[in-house]
C-alpha positions as CSV (number, residue, x, y, z in Angstrom):
1,M,-10.7,18.0,-3.6
2,E,-8.8,17.4,-6.6
3,T,-8.4,14.1,-7.7
4,F,-6.0,14.3,-10.6
5,G,-8.1,11.6,-12.4
6,F,-7.4,9.0,-9.7
7,I,-10.0,6.6,-8.4
8,R,-9.4,4.0,-5.9
9,V,-10.5,0.0,-6.6
10,G,-9.8,-3.0,-4.7
11,A,-10.3,-6.5,-5.0
12,A,-11.8,-8.7,-2.2
13,S,-11.3,-12.3,-1.2
14,P,-13.5,-13.2,1.4
15,R,-13.7,-16.7,3.3
16,V,-16.1,-18.5,2.4
17,K,-18.4,-21.3,3.6
18,V,-20.3,-23.4,0.3
19,A,-23.7,-23.1,0.4
20,D,-23.8,-20.7,3.4
21,V,-25.1,-17.5,2.1
22,D,-25.6,-15.9,5.4
23,F,-22.1,-16.6,6.3
24,N,-20.7,-15.4,3.1
25,A,-23.0,-12.0,3.3
26,G,-21.6,-11.5,6.4
27,E,-17.4,-11.6,5.2
28,I,-18.8,-9.3,1.9
29,C,-20.6,-6.8,4.1
30,S,-17.3,-6.7,6.8
31,L,-15.1,-6.2,3.5
32,I,-17.4,-3.6,1.8
33,A,-17.3,-1.6,5.4
34,R,-13.2,-1.9,5.3
35,A,-13.0,-0.6,1.9
36,E,-15.4,2.1,2.6
37,E,-13.2,3.4,5.4
38,D,-10.1,3.6,3.2
39,G,-12.0,5.4,0.1
40,V,-12.7,3.0,-2.2
41,S,-14.8,3.7,-5.1
42,L,-15.2,0.1,-7.1
43,L,-14.7,-3.1,-4.5
44,V,-14.8,-6.4,-6.6
45,F,-15.6,-9.9,-5.3
46,P,-15.1,-13.1,-6.8
47,E,-16.8,-15.5,-9.2
48,L,-20.3,-16.7,-7.1
49,S,-18.9,-15.5,-3.8
50,V,-22.2,-15.3,-2.3
51,T,-22.6,-18.8,-2.0
52,G,-19.2,-20.2,-3.0
53,Y,-18.3,-21.6,-6.4
54,T,-18.0,-25.5,-5.6
55,C,-21.5,-25.8,-4.4
56,G,-22.3,-28.7,-7.5
57,D,-25.5,-30.0,-8.0
58,L,-26.6,-27.5,-4.8
59,F,-26.8,-25.3,-7.4
60,G,-29.9,-27.5,-8.8
61,Q,-31.7,-26.6,-5.1
62,Q,-34.0,-24.0,-5.2
63,L,-33.5,-22.8,-1.3
64,L,-29.8,-22.2,-2.2
65,L,-30.9,-19.7,-5.2
66,D,-33.3,-17.8,-2.9
67,G,-31.2,-17.7,-0.1
68,A,-28.6,-16.3,-2.5
69,E,-30.8,-13.8,-3.8
70,R,-32.1,-12.9,-0.1
71,A,-28.1,-12.2,0.7
72,V,-27.7,-10.1,-2.3
73,A,-30.8,-7.7,-1.3
74,G,-29.1,-7.5,2.2
75,I,-25.8,-6.7,1.0
76,C,-27.4,-4.1,-1.4
77,E,-29.3,-2.5,1.4
78,L,-26.2,-2.4,3.5
79,T,-24.6,-0.5,0.4
80,R,-27.0,2.6,1.2
81,G,-25.7,5.9,1.5
82,K,-22.3,4.5,1.2
83,A,-19.5,5.6,-1.5
84,V,-18.9,2.3,-2.7
85,T,-20.0,0.5,-5.8
86,V,-19.5,-3.2,-5.3
87,V,-19.5,-5.8,-7.5
88,L,-20.1,-9.8,-6.6
89,G,-21.1,-13.2,-7.7
90,A,-24.3,-14.5,-7.7
91,P,-26.2,-17.1,-9.5
92,V,-29.5,-15.4,-11.1
93,R,-32.6,-16.9,-12.8
94,L,-34.2,-16.3,-15.9
95,D,-37.0,-17.9,-17.9
96,G,-36.1,-21.6,-16.7
97,R,-32.0,-21.2,-17.0
98,L,-29.5,-20.3,-14.4
99,Y,-26.9,-17.7,-14.9
100,N,-23.3,-17.4,-13.4
101,C,-23.3,-13.5,-13.0
102,A,-21.8,-10.4,-11.6
103,V,-24.1,-8.3,-9.5
104,V,-23.4,-4.5,-9.3
105,L,-24.7,-2.7,-6.4
106,R,-24.6,1.0,-5.4
107,D,-26.5,3.0,-2.9
108,G,-29.2,0.4,-2.5
109,T,-29.4,-0.3,-5.9
110,V,-29.0,-3.2,-8.5
111,C,-27.3,-1.3,-11.1
112,G,-26.9,-4.2,-13.4
113,I,-26.2,-8.1,-13.8
114,V,-23.4,-9.3,-16.4
115,P,-24.0,-12.8,-17.0
116,K,-20.5,-14.9,-17.8
117,I,-20.6,-16.0,-21.4
118,H,-18.1,-19.1,-21.8
119,I,-18.9,-21.7,-19.5
120,P,-16.2,-24.4,-19.1
121,N,-17.2,-28.1,-19.8
122,Y,-13.7,-29.7,-19.3
123,N,-11.3,-31.5,-16.9
124,E,-12.5,-30.1,-13.7
125,F,-14.8,-27.6,-14.8
126,Y,-18.1,-28.8,-15.5
127,E,-20.1,-25.2,-15.1
128,G,-22.7,-26.5,-18.3
129,R,-24.0,-28.6,-15.9
130,W,-25.7,-25.9,-14.0
131,F,-25.5,-22.6,-15.9
132,S,-25.7,-21.6,-19.2
133,G,-23.9,-19.0,-21.5
134,G,-25.0,-15.2,-21.6
135,A,-23.4,-14.0,-24.9
136,G,-27.0,-13.5,-26.4
137,L,-28.6,-12.1,-23.4
138,D,-29.7,-8.3,-23.5
139,T,-32.9,-8.0,-21.4
140,T,-34.1,-7.1,-17.9
141,V,-34.7,-9.3,-15.0
142,R,-36.7,-9.2,-11.9
143,F,-34.2,-9.3,-8.7
144,C,-33.9,-8.6,-5.2
145,G,-37.7,-6.8,-6.4
146,Q,-36.3,-4.8,-8.7
147,E,-36.1,-4.6,-12.2
148,V,-32.5,-4.9,-13.5
149,P,-30.6,-4.6,-16.6
150,L,-29.1,-8.3,-17.4
151,S,-26.7,-8.2,-20.4
152,P,-23.0,-9.1,-20.6
153,W,-22.6,-6.1,-22.9
154,Q,-23.0,-2.8,-20.3
155,L,-20.5,-0.3,-19.6
156,F,-21.4,1.1,-16.2
157,R,-20.1,4.9,-15.5
158,L,-18.5,5.9,-11.9
159,G,-18.1,9.5,-12.1
160,T,-15.9,10.2,-15.7
161,A,-14.5,7.0,-15.4
162,R,-16.4,3.5,-16.9
163,F,-15.8,-0.3,-15.9
164,A,-17.2,-3.3,-17.6
165,I,-17.2,-6.8,-16.6
166,E,-15.9,-10.5,-17.1
167,V,-16.4,-13.3,-15.6
168,C,-13.4,-15.8,-15.2
169,E,-13.4,-18.3,-18.7
170,D,-13.8,-15.2,-20.2
171,L,-10.3,-13.9,-20.0
172,W,-9.3,-17.2,-20.8
173,T,-10.7,-17.0,-24.6
174,P,-8.6,-16.0,-28.0
175,I,-10.9,-13.1,-27.9
176,P,-11.9,-12.1,-24.1
177,P,-15.1,-10.0,-23.9
178,S,-13.0,-7.4,-22.0
179,S,-11.4,-6.3,-25.3
180,W,-14.8,-5.5,-26.7
181,H,-15.3,-3.6,-23.5
182,A,-12.2,-1.4,-23.9
183,Q,-13.2,-0.8,-27.0
184,A,-16.4,0.2,-26.0
185,G,-14.9,2.7,-24.0
186,A,-14.0,1.1,-20.6
187,E,-10.9,2.1,-19.0
188,I,-11.4,-0.1,-16.1
189,L,-11.9,-4.1,-17.0
190,V,-13.1,-6.2,-14.1
191,N,-12.8,-9.7,-13.4
192,L,-14.9,-12.1,-10.7
193,S,-12.7,-15.6,-11.2
194,A,-13.2,-18.6,-9.4
195,S,-9.8,-20.3,-10.6
196,N,-7.9,-23.1,-8.8
197,E,-4.1,-23.4,-8.4
198,V,-2.2,-26.2,-10.2
199,L,1.9,-25.8,-10.2
200,L,2.8,-22.2,-12.2
201,K,-0.6,-21.6,-13.0
202,H,-0.4,-18.1,-11.0
203,K,2.5,-17.2,-13.2
204,Y,0.6,-17.4,-16.6
205,R,-2.7,-15.7,-14.8
206,K,-0.4,-12.6,-14.3
207,E,1.1,-13.0,-17.5
208,L,-2.0,-13.0,-18.9
209,I,-3.9,-10.3,-17.0
210,A,-0.9,-8.1,-17.7
211,N,-1.0,-8.4,-21.2
212,Q,-4.5,-8.1,-21.7
213,S,-4.4,-4.6,-19.5
214,A,-1.5,-3.6,-21.7
215,R,-3.6,-4.7,-24.8
216,T,-6.6,-2.8,-23.8
217,I,-4.9,0.0,-22.2
218,S,-6.6,-0.6,-19.2
219,A,-7.2,-0.9,-15.4
220,Y,-7.8,-5.0,-14.5
221,V,-9.1,-5.7,-11.3
222,Y,-9.1,-9.5,-10.8
223,S,-10.5,-10.6,-7.4
224,S,-10.5,-14.9,-7.3
225,S,-12.1,-17.3,-4.6
226,G,-9.9,-18.4,-1.6
227,Y,-10.3,-20.2,1.6
228,G,-13.4,-22.1,2.2
229,E,-13.9,-23.3,-1.1
230,S,-14.6,-27.5,-1.3
231,T,-10.8,-29.1,-1.9
232,Q,-12.6,-32.6,-2.7
233,D,-10.4,-31.8,-6.1
234,L,-9.3,-28.6,-6.1
235,V,-7.6,-25.7,-3.9
236,F,-8.4,-22.0,-4.6
237,S,-5.9,-19.5,-3.2
238,G,-7.7,-16.3,-3.1
239,A,-5.2,-14.9,-6.1
240,S,-6.3,-11.0,-5.9
241,L,-4.4,-8.8,-8.6
242,L,-4.5,-4.8,-9.8
243,Y,-3.1,-3.9,-12.6
244,E,-2.6,-1.3,-14.9
245,N,-1.4,-0.7,-18.3
246,G,0.6,-4.2,-17.8
247,S,2.0,-2.8,-14.7
248,L,1.3,-5.1,-11.6
249,L,0.1,-2.2,-8.8
250,A,-0.7,-4.6,-5.8
251,E,-1.7,-8.6,-5.5
252,N,-2.3,-10.3,-2.3
253,T,-0.9,-13.2,-0.6
254,R,-2.4,-16.4,-1.6
255,F,-3.1,-19.3,0.4
256,Q,-4.5,-16.9,3.5
257,T,-7.2,-18.3,5.7
258,D,-8.5,-15.2,6.3
259,S,-10.3,-13.1,4.0
260,S,-8.0,-10.5,2.0
261,L,-8.3,-7.1,0.3
262,I,-6.1,-5.3,-1.6
263,E,-6.4,-1.6,-3.3
264,A,-4.8,0.7,-5.2
265,D,-5.4,3.9,-7.0
266,I,-6.1,3.6,-10.9
267,D,-5.0,7.2,-13.3
268,V,-8.1,6.7,-15.5
269,E,-6.8,10.0,-16.7
270,K,-3.3,8.7,-18.0
271,L,-5.3,5.8,-19.9
272,T,-7.8,8.4,-21.4
273,I,-4.7,10.2,-23.3
274,L,-2.9,6.8,-24.1
275,R,-5.8,5.4,-25.8
276,Q,-5.9,9.1,-27.7
277,K,-2.7,8.6,-28.9
278,E,-3.4,5.5,-29.9
279,S,-4.9,6.0,-33.8
280,T,-5.5,2.2,-33.9
281,F,-7.4,2.0,-30.8
282,G,-11.3,2.0,-30.8
283,G,-13.3,1.1,-34.1
284,P,-16.5,-0.7,-34.8
285,L,-18.2,-2.9,-32.3
286,P,-20.0,-6.3,-32.9
287,H,-22.2,-5.3,-30.1
288,A,-24.2,-2.6,-28.7
289,Y,-23.6,-1.5,-25.4
290,R,-25.9,-0.3,-22.2
291,Q,-24.8,2.4,-20.6
292,T,-25.9,2.2,-16.6
293,D,-25.0,5.3,-14.3
294,A,-22.9,3.5,-11.1
295,G,-23.3,7.1,-9.1
296,M,-20.0,9.0,-8.1
297,P,-16.5,7.8,-6.8
298,A,-15.8,8.1,-3.5
299,P,-14.6,11.5,-2.3
300,T,-11.0,9.9,-1.6
301,D,-8.2,11.7,-0.1
302,F,-5.3,10.8,-2.5
303,G,-3.1,13.8,-1.1
304,A,-3.0,11.9,2.5
305,A,-2.1,8.6,0.7
306,L,-1.4,7.6,-2.8
307,L,-1.8,4.0,-3.0
308,R,0.3,3.0,-5.8
309,P,4.1,3.6,-6.7
310,V,5.6,6.8,-8.2
311,E,8.8,6.1,-9.1
312,P,11.4,9.2,-8.8
313,H,13.7,7.8,-11.3
314,P,11.3,6.7,-14.5
315,F,13.6,6.6,-17.5
316,V,16.2,4.1,-15.0
317,P,16.0,0.4,-15.4
318,A,14.7,-1.0,-11.8
319,G,13.6,-4.9,-10.5
320,N,14.9,-7.9,-11.8
321,D,15.7,-7.0,-15.1
322,T,18.0,-4.0,-15.3
323,D,21.2,-5.4,-16.7
324,E,18.7,-6.5,-19.7
325,R,17.2,-3.6,-20.1
326,A,20.7,-1.8,-20.1
327,R,21.9,-3.8,-22.5
328,E,19.0,-3.5,-24.8
329,I,19.3,0.2,-24.5
330,T,23.0,0.2,-25.6
331,S,22.1,-2.1,-28.1
332,I,19.8,0.3,-30.0
333,Q,22.4,2.7,-29.6
334,V,24.8,0.6,-31.2
335,A,22.7,-0.3,-33.8
336,G,22.0,2.7,-35.2
337,L,25.2,3.9,-35.3
338,M,26.6,0.6,-36.9
339,S,24.0,1.2,-39.7
340,R,25.0,4.7,-40.1
341,L,28.3,4.2,-40.6
342,E,28.2,1.3,-42.5
343,H,25.6,3.2,-45.0
344,I,27.5,5.9,-45.4
345,R,30.5,4.0,-45.8
346,C,32.5,5.3,-43.2
347,K,35.2,4.1,-41.0
348,T,35.9,6.8,-39.2
349,A,33.8,8.3,-35.8
350,V,35.1,11.7,-34.5
351,I,34.1,12.7,-30.8
352,G,34.6,15.4,-28.9
353,I,35.9,13.7,-25.4
354,S,35.2,16.5,-22.0
355,G,35.6,13.7,-19.5
356,G,31.6,14.6,-18.8
357,L,28.9,11.8,-19.0
358,D,27.6,12.7,-22.0
359,S,31.0,12.8,-24.3
360,T,31.7,9.3,-22.3
361,L,28.6,7.6,-23.0
362,A,28.6,8.3,-26.9
363,L,32.5,7.4,-27.0
364,L,31.2,3.8,-24.9
365,V,28.6,3.4,-28.0
366,T,31.4,4.4,-30.7
367,C,33.5,1.4,-28.9
368,M,30.5,-1.1,-29.4
369,A,29.6,-0.4,-32.5
370,F,33.1,-0.8,-33.8
371,D,33.4,-4.0,-32.0
372,R,30.4,-5.6,-33.3
373,L,31.4,-4.2,-36.6
374,G,35.2,-6.0,-36.5
375,W,36.8,-2.9,-36.8
376,D,39.8,-1.2,-35.2
377,R,39.2,1.5,-32.4
378,K,41.8,2.9,-33.9
379,G,39.2,4.1,-36.5
380,I,37.5,6.4,-33.2
381,L,39.0,9.9,-32.8
382,G,38.3,11.4,-29.5
383,I,39.5,14.8,-29.7
384,T,39.9,16.7,-26.1
385,M,39.7,20.4,-26.5
386,P,40.6,22.2,-23.3
387,G,39.3,25.8,-22.8
388,F,38.9,28.4,-20.0
389,G,37.3,26.3,-17.6
390,T,38.8,22.8,-18.5
391,T,39.7,21.6,-14.7
392,G,42.4,18.8,-14.1
393,R,40.1,16.1,-13.1
394,T,37.7,16.2,-16.3
395,Y,41.1,16.6,-18.3
396,R,42.8,13.6,-17.1
397,N,39.8,11.3,-17.1
398,A,39.1,12.4,-20.9
399,V,42.7,11.6,-21.8
400,D,43.2,8.5,-19.5
401,L,39.9,7.0,-20.7
402,M,40.7,7.2,-24.7
403,A,44.1,5.4,-23.7
404,A,42.2,3.0,-21.7
405,L,39.6,2.1,-24.5
406,G,42.4,2.1,-27.0
407,V,40.9,4.9,-29.1
408,S,43.2,7.2,-31.3
409,S,43.3,10.5,-29.7
410,R,44.2,14.3,-30.2
411,E,44.4,17.5,-28.2
412,I,43.4,20.8,-29.6
413,S,43.1,24.1,-26.9
414,I,40.5,26.2,-28.1
415,V,42.1,28.9,-25.8
416,P,44.3,30.7,-29.0
417,A,41.3,30.6,-31.2
418,V,38.6,31.8,-29.0
419,R,40.9,34.7,-28.1
420,Q,41.4,35.7,-31.4
421,H,37.3,35.3,-32.0
422,F,37.0,37.6,-29.1
423,A,39.4,40.3,-30.5
424,D,37.4,39.8,-34.0
425,I,33.9,40.3,-32.5
426,G,35.0,42.8,-29.7
427,Q,34.5,40.6,-26.5
428,D,36.2,41.1,-23.3
429,P,37.5,38.0,-22.4
430,D,36.6,39.1,-18.4
431,V,33.2,39.3,-19.2
432,H,31.8,35.9,-18.2
433,D,28.4,35.9,-20.3
434,V,26.6,34.2,-22.8
435,T,29.0,35.1,-25.8
436,Y,32.0,34.1,-23.4
437,E,30.7,30.4,-23.1
438,N,29.0,30.1,-26.6
439,S,31.7,31.2,-28.2
440,Q,33.7,28.3,-26.4
441,A,30.6,25.6,-27.5
442,R,30.9,26.8,-31.6
443,E,34.4,26.6,-31.2
444,R,34.7,23.0,-30.2
445,T,31.8,22.1,-32.7
446,Q,33.6,23.9,-36.1
447,L,37.0,21.9,-34.9
448,L,34.6,18.6,-34.7
449,M,33.1,19.1,-38.0
450,D,36.6,20.4,-39.9
451,V,38.4,17.4,-38.7
452,A,35.7,14.7,-39.9
453,N,35.9,16.6,-43.0
454,K,39.7,16.5,-43.4
455,E,39.7,12.8,-41.5
456,N,36.7,11.7,-44.3
457,G,34.8,11.0,-40.7
458,L,31.6,11.4,-39.0
459,V,30.8,13.6,-35.9
460,V,29.0,11.5,-33.1
461,G,27.0,13.9,-30.8
462,T,26.9,13.9,-27.5
463,G,23.8,15.7,-26.5
464,D,21.2,14.1,-23.9
465,L,17.3,13.9,-24.2
466,S,17.1,16.0,-20.8
467,E,19.4,18.7,-22.2
468,L,17.1,18.9,-25.2
469,A,14.0,19.4,-23.0
470,L,15.9,21.9,-21.3
471,G,17.2,23.7,-24.9
472,W,20.8,23.3,-22.2
473,A,22.8,23.6,-25.1
474,T,24.5,26.0,-27.9
475,Y,22.4,26.6,-30.8
476,N,24.9,25.0,-33.4
477,G,27.4,24.5,-30.8
478,D,27.3,21.2,-28.9
479,H,23.4,21.3,-30.1
480,M,24.8,20.2,-33.4
481,S,26.5,16.8,-34.8
482,M,26.1,14.1,-37.7
483,Y,24.5,11.5,-35.7
484,G,23.4,11.7,-32.3
485,V,23.4,8.5,-30.0
486,N,22.2,9.9,-27.2
487,A,19.6,12.0,-28.4
488,S,17.0,9.8,-26.5
489,I,18.9,9.2,-23.5
490,P,17.9,11.2,-20.3
491,K,20.4,12.6,-18.0
492,T,19.4,9.9,-15.2
493,L,20.0,7.5,-17.7
494,V,23.4,8.8,-19.0
495,K,24.7,8.3,-15.7
496,Y,23.1,4.7,-14.9
497,L,25.0,3.5,-18.5
498,V,28.1,4.6,-17.8
499,K,28.5,3.0,-14.4
500,W,27.2,-0.2,-15.9
501,S,28.9,-0.2,-18.9
502,A,31.9,0.2,-16.3
503,V,31.3,-3.1,-14.6
504,T,29.6,-5.1,-17.5
505,Y,31.4,-4.5,-20.6
506,F,34.9,-2.0,-20.1
507,D,35.7,-4.1,-16.6
508,I,39.2,-5.2,-18.6
509,D,42.5,-5.4,-16.7
510,S,45.0,-2.0,-17.9
511,S,48.4,-1.3,-17.5
512,G,47.6,2.1,-15.8
513,R,44.2,3.5,-14.8
514,S,41.4,0.9,-15.7
515,A,38.6,1.9,-18.0
516,K,36.4,0.6,-14.8
517,D,37.8,3.2,-12.5
518,I,38.0,6.3,-14.7
519,L,34.2,5.8,-15.8
520,L,32.9,5.7,-12.3
521,D,35.3,8.1,-11.3
522,I,33.2,10.4,-14.3
523,A,30.1,9.3,-13.2
524,D,31.1,11.0,-9.6
525,T,32.0,14.2,-11.3
526,P,29.4,17.2,-11.0
527,I,28.0,17.6,-14.5
528,S,29.1,21.1,-15.7
529,P,30.0,22.6,-19.3
530,E,33.2,23.8,-17.8
531,L,32.9,27.4,-19.8
532,T,33.6,29.3,-17.3
533,P,36.9,29.2,-15.3
534,A,37.5,26.8,-12.2
535,D,37.6,28.0,-8.5
536,A,41.1,29.0,-6.8
537,Q,41.6,25.3,-5.8
538,G,40.8,24.3,-9.5
539,N,37.8,22.6,-9.1
540,I,34.3,22.7,-11.3
541,L,32.6,26.3,-10.1
542,Q,29.8,26.0,-12.4
543,K,27.2,23.4,-11.9
544,T,24.9,22.7,-14.1
545,E,22.5,21.6,-11.6
546,D,22.9,25.0,-9.5
547,L,21.7,26.7,-12.6
548,V,18.9,24.9,-14.2
549,G,18.1,22.3,-11.7
550,P,18.2,18.9,-10.4
551,Y,18.2,16.8,-13.7
552,E,16.4,14.0,-11.4
553,L,13.5,16.5,-11.4
554,H,13.5,17.3,-14.7
555,D,13.6,14.1,-16.1
556,F,10.9,13.3,-14.0
557,F,8.9,16.3,-15.2
558,L,9.6,15.3,-18.7
559,Y,8.7,11.8,-18.4
560,H,5.1,12.7,-17.1
561,F,4.8,15.7,-18.9
562,F,5.5,13.7,-22.0
563,R,4.0,10.3,-21.8
564,F,0.6,11.5,-20.7
565,G,0.2,14.9,-21.3
566,F,-0.1,15.5,-17.1
567,S,-1.0,19.2,-16.0
568,P,1.8,20.9,-14.1
569,A,-0.5,20.8,-11.2
570,K,-0.4,17.0,-11.6
571,I,3.1,16.9,-12.0
572,L,4.1,18.5,-9.1
573,F,1.4,16.1,-6.8
574,L,3.2,13.0,-8.2
575,A,6.6,14.3,-7.8
576,K,6.1,15.4,-4.2
577,K,4.8,12.1,-3.5
578,A,8.2,10.5,-5.4
579,F,10.7,13.0,-3.7
580,A,9.1,13.2,-0.2
581,T,10.8,11.8,3.2
582,G,10.0,8.3,3.3
583,S,8.4,7.2,0.3
584,G,10.5,4.2,0.3
585,F,12.2,4.2,-3.4
586,V,15.3,2.1,-3.7
587,G,16.8,2.3,-7.1
588,P,19.9,1.1,-8.9
589,E,21.2,4.6,-7.5
590,G,20.1,4.1,-4.1
591,E,17.3,6.4,-2.3
592,A,16.0,8.8,-4.4
593,R,16.7,12.4,-2.9
594,V,14.6,14.5,-0.6
595,Y,12.9,17.9,-2.1
596,T,10.7,20.2,-0.3
597,P,7.4,20.8,-2.3
598,E,8.4,24.8,-2.7
599,I,12.0,23.5,-4.5
600,I,9.9,21.0,-6.7
601,E,7.6,23.9,-7.8
602,K,10.7,26.1,-8.3
603,W,12.5,23.9,-11.0
604,L,8.8,22.6,-12.3
605,R,8.2,26.7,-13.3
606,V,11.9,26.4,-14.7
607,F,11.2,23.6,-16.7
608,C,7.7,24.8,-18.5
609,R,9.1,28.0,-19.5
610,R,12.8,26.8,-20.9
611,F,10.6,23.6,-22.8
612,F,8.3,26.0,-24.9
613,S,11.1,29.2,-25.1
614,Q,13.9,26.4,-26.3
615,Q,12.1,24.6,-28.7
616,F,13.5,26.1,-31.7
617,K,16.6,24.1,-30.8
618,R,14.8,20.9,-31.1
619,S,13.2,21.6,-34.4
620,C,16.8,21.4,-36.6
621,L,18.0,18.3,-34.7
622,P,20.0,15.8,-36.0
623,D,19.4,11.9,-36.5
624,G,19.4,9.9,-33.7
625,P,18.1,6.6,-32.6
626,K,15.0,6.6,-30.8
627,V,15.5,4.2,-27.6
628,G,12.6,4.8,-25.4
629,S,8.7,5.8,-25.3
630,V,10.1,9.8,-24.3
631,S,11.4,11.4,-27.8
632,L,11.7,14.7,-28.9
633,S,12.8,14.2,-32.4
634,P,11.2,16.9,-34.4
635,R,10.6,14.4,-37.8
636,G,8.2,12.5,-35.7
637,D,7.8,12.1,-31.5
638,W,7.6,15.9,-31.0
639,R,5.9,18.8,-33.3
640,M,5.2,21.8,-31.7
641,P,5.6,25.8,-33.1
642,S,8.6,27.6,-31.6
643,D,6.5,30.2,-30.8
644,A,3.9,28.4,-28.5
645,S,3.3,30.2,-25.4
646,S,4.2,28.4,-21.9
647,N,1.5,31.2,-20.1
648,L,-1.5,28.3,-19.6
649,W,0.7,25.9,-18.1
650,I,2.7,28.1,-15.9
651,D,-0.6,29.6,-14.6
652,N,-1.4,25.8,-13.8
653,L,0.9,26.1,-10.8
654,S,-0.6,29.4,-9.2
C-alpha cells in the first residue's frame, strides 16, 4: 500500500475524573480503540492524563502514584498487538523525586519516558511543590515492570518518521526543547499539556504552536486537559490542535463535556524535503539524543480518505485574508517595476495589449506603478497589434480598456509585415503551422522593442509563470521583454488578480464602458494566443487549454513539483483528491472543477514532458519580481540543464 510519506496522527482529550485512575484509564483505552479503527499511528493524550492534572497535594500520596503506574501498565497491555503508538501523561518516581512525564507505549512495551523540563511556579501553577524538572536526566527507570529510558532528549522512530516530546510549559519558554528536537531530526513534535483558559489565551496558544511548527518545519501535535479537571480556580477546555509547517490541519471544539479525538494525516515527506532545501536548518546540538524504536506506522489506507485539506488552487488566495494577500502580491509587482523604471530613468512603459488576461494584468500593474510614482498614465503606451486570429471581443476589450484607464494607445496591424515575412521565407499563409504562429508572435515583439527604443521606453513583459513552466511561449517572441512583471504569477492567480483589481482599484465611474466591466469580461474570455483565424462566427477557435490542458491542473502540478519535489505519482494521488467529486473545496473562484483520474494523468504526463523539454526558454528569461515561493528565474530559483531527461518522471506514472 503506497503511503506517499503520510502518517496519521491523533490528539485526544479524554473526560477526566481527578485522581480516579481507573476511570481515566478506561477513557484512554476507549479512545485508543477508536484511533486504531481509524488507522492512527501516533496518538497523544494530555499532561498527567492518567491521574488528572489538578490533583494538587494528592501527588504526595503513594496510593495515587501506585495506582497511576498500575493504570499505565494496564493501558500498555491493551496496546499489545496494536499498530498505534500512544503517548500519555503520568507521574513517575525516581530516586526520591517525582517527575511530570510523557510515557510512550507501543505493542505492550513502554518505549521511553520523557520528563517535563520547565516546571512553572507562578500565578495559578505551583508544580514545583510536587514535581522536579527533568532537564539533566539521562538514565533508566523501573516502571510498569520494565527497564525504561528516562530522558527529555529522546527521538522515537516510527517507521521512517521521528517524533519527540515536550510537556506543556516547555513550549512557552524562550528556547523550547522542541527547537532542539527538530534540529536533532524530529519531524513530528508532541506536546502533552494542561493549559487552562483565560480570555484570548487560546488565540495566543494557536499562534505559538503555528509559529513553532513553521520555525522548525515540523508537524506539531498538541493535546490539553479538558472536562472533569478541578474547576476550583481554573477551567480547562480540552484544546487539541494539529499543525504542519505553520498550517492548521485540525482542531477540536473546546469546552466539550465528552471525550474528543481529532486526526490528521501528516506529510512527513514534505517536511523532509523542505528541510533539505533550508541550508540553515540543522547544526550543533547542546544535548546527545537517545534513539528509540517505537514500531512501524499503522497500515492506513490513505486512498480511502486523506485526512488533510488538498486545495486545488494552491496559488490563489483563500480564507479570511484574501484581500490582504492580493494587495501584497500586486504591491510586490508594482514595487519591482517602480524601482526598475526609476533606476534607468525611464518614464515611458510600452506594453502589447491583446485583450487577454496576461497583458491586462501587466497593464494594471503598470498603471498602479505610475500612480505610486505620481506620473501621468499617458506615459504608458499600450499597443494593440491585430493579427490573423484577433477576434472582435478581444480587440474591443483591448481598445476600450486603454481608453478607460487613460493610457496612451496605438494600433499597429501586424498583417502586412507578416505577409511580407511569409513571402520572404517561403511560408504558405494557408498552412497554419508553428512557423505561421511564431512569425506573428515575433513580429509583435519586434514592434514593441523598436517602439520602446524610439520612445526611450521600457517593454513591460506579459508572460506568466504557468506559460514559463509549460514553455507555452514563442522563443524570442512573447518570451522576451525588458522587465517581466508577471514572471512569478501563475495563470490561476492572474485571473484572480484581474478580477480583484476590477472591484478594488479600478471600479471608477466612466463615461464609456467602465474599466471594471471590461476587466470582468476579459477574465471570462477563453485563454488564447489568437494566432490562428477565428471561426465563422468570429469566436476564438484556438483555445490554449484545449491544446496544453487546463491551467488549474498545471498550476497544481507545478506547485507540488517545485515546492515540495513530489514525484508525479504522489502529485497524481493528491490531484485526484483535490479535483474529485465532492472534494468540498470552495475558493474565490467557486467550486473546483471535477476531472477524472484518466484526464488528470493525461495532462500530468504533458506537464512532465513539456517542463523538461522547454527549460531552454527559462534559461534566458528577462528580469522580473519574485512574488511567491514558486519561481522559475534561472538566476536563483530554478537551475536546471536544458538537456535533462524526463524519463524517470514519466516512468513514475506507469
